[in-house]
C-alpha positions in Angstrom: -14.1 -22.8 13.6 -11.4 -20.2 14.4 -9.5 -18.4 11.7 -5.8 -18.9 11.6 -3.5 -16.0 10.8 -0.9 -16.7 8.1 2.5 -15.2 7.8 1.6 -13.5 4.5 0.7 -9.8 4.4 -3.0 -9.2 5.2 -5.3 -7.9 2.5 -5.7 -4.5 4.1 -1.9 -3.8 4.0 -1.3 -1.5 1.0 2.3 -0.4 1.4 5.2 -0.9 3.8 8.4 0.9 4.4 10.7 -2.1 4.8 13.9 -0.1 5.1 12.6 2.1 7.9 13.4 -0.3 10.7 16.8 -0.9 9.2 17.8 2.8 9.0 15.9 4.0 12.1 15.3 2.9 15.7 11.5 3.3 16.2 10.6 4.2 19.7 6.9 4.8 19.4 4.1 4.2 16.8 0.9 6.2 16.2 -2.0 5.5 13.8 -3.2 8.4 11.8 -5.8 8.9 9.1 -4.9 10.3 5.7 -6.8 13.1 3.9 -6.9 11.9 0.2 -8.7 13.0 -2.9 -10.9 10.7 -5.0 -8.2 9.6 -7.5 -5.6 9.3 -4.7 -7.6 6.7 -2.7 -8.3 4.7 -5.9 -4.5 4.6 -6.6 -3.8 3.7 -3.0 -6.3 0.8 -3.2 -4.4 -0.4 -6.2 -1.2 -0.4 -4.1 0.4 2.3 -6.2 2.0 4.1 -3.3 5.7 4.5 -2.3 6.7 5.3 1.3 10.5 5.1 0.7 11.6 8.7 1.2 8.5 9.9 3.1 8.4 11.7 6.4 5.9 13.6 8.6 6.1 17.1 10.0 4.2 19.1 12.5 3.4 22.6 11.2 1.0 25.2 12.7 -0.6 22.6 14.9 -1.3 20.2 12.0 0.5 17.0 11.0 1.6 16.7 7.3 2.9 13.7 5.4 5.6 14.8 2.9 7.4 13.2 0.0 5.1 10.2 -0.4 4.5 9.2 -4.0 1.0 8.1 -4.9 0.9 7.4 -8.7 -1.8 9.0 -10.8 -4.9 7.0 -11.3 -5.0 5.5 -14.8 -8.6 6.5 -15.5 -8.4 9.8 -13.7 -7.9 12.0 -16.8 -8.2 15.7 -15.9 -9.2 15.0 -12.3 -5.9 13.5 -11.4 -3.8 14.7 -8.5 -0.1 15.7 -8.1 1.8 12.5 -7.1 4.1 14.2 -4.6 1.7 16.7 -2.9 1.7 17.1 0.9 -1.1 15.2 2.6 -2.7 16.2 5.8 -2.8 13.6 8.7 -5.8 13.2 10.9 -4.7 13.1 14.6 -6.1 14.3 17.9 -4.7 17.6 19.1 -3.0 15.9 22.1 -1.3 13.4 19.8 0.0 16.2 17.5 1.3 18.1 20.5 3.1 15.0 21.9 4.6 14.2 18.5 5.7 17.8 18.1 7.5 17.7 21.4 9.2 14.3 20.5 10.5 15.6 17.2 12.1 18.7 18.7 15.0 16.6 19.9 17.9 16.4 17.5 18.0 13.3 15.3 14.3 12.4 15.9 11.9 12.3 13.1 8.5 11.0 12.1 8.5 8.3 9.4 5.6 6.4 7.8 6.0 2.6 8.4 2.8 1.2 6.8 -0.3 2.3 4.9 -3.4 0.1 5.3 -7.1 0.1 5.1 -9.2 0.0 8.3 -13.0 0.0 8.0 -12.6 1.4 4.4 -10.4 4.3 5.4 -6.7 4.7 4.6 -4.5 4.8 7.7 -0.8 5.4 8.1 1.3 4.0 10.9 3.8 6.7 11.9 6.9 5.9 13.9 8.8 8.3 16.1 12.4 7.3 15.0 16.0 8.1 15.7 18.5 7.5 12.9 20.9 4.6 13.3 24.6 4.8 12.7 26.4 2.3 10.5 27.8 0.3 13.4 24.3 0.1 14.9 23.0 -1.4 11.6 25.8 -4.0 11.6 25.1 -4.9 15.2 21.4 -5.5 14.4 22.3 -7.7 11.5 24.7 -9.7 13.7 22.1 -10.2 16.4 19.5 -11.3 13.9 21.9 -13.9 12.5 22.7 -15.2 16.0 19.0 -15.5 16.8 18.5 -17.5 13.6 21.4 -19.9 14.4 20.0 -20.4 18.0 16.6 -21.2 16.6 18.1 -23.6 14.0 20.0 -25.5 16.8 17.0 -25.5 19.1 14.8 -26.9 16.3 17.0 -30.0 16.1 16.5 -30.9 19.8 
């Protein structure tokens, strides 16, 4: 018997940046591994991670995830980590180079969209994004409402 996918979030999704697609136009996505300490991965598995103000940077040929808040692990005592420390991203050299070239353009940045588990490892989905202006955001909302109305009308017939 085949499994059916539900609309609910999958078990491996740990955190999602919901406002990212509202504030930015995502042109490309890349999956990257996260370098975490022992207490960090335990907190991440408890879904105690906040991607809201996070971003990624390419520095010295390495990718870094900045401003991501991972709460301290409750039973971590003296081995706990700094909640706002910079975390290294695991990417191939070609991917890092391509992302570095993409972010050199004005107004383009790397933002984390999701953090999830894949085969027991924490992964982050990075988006190459351009900032939206206020009128772009209103246009997106307007288009979404029109699509909902069309779907509602089509459902009746």
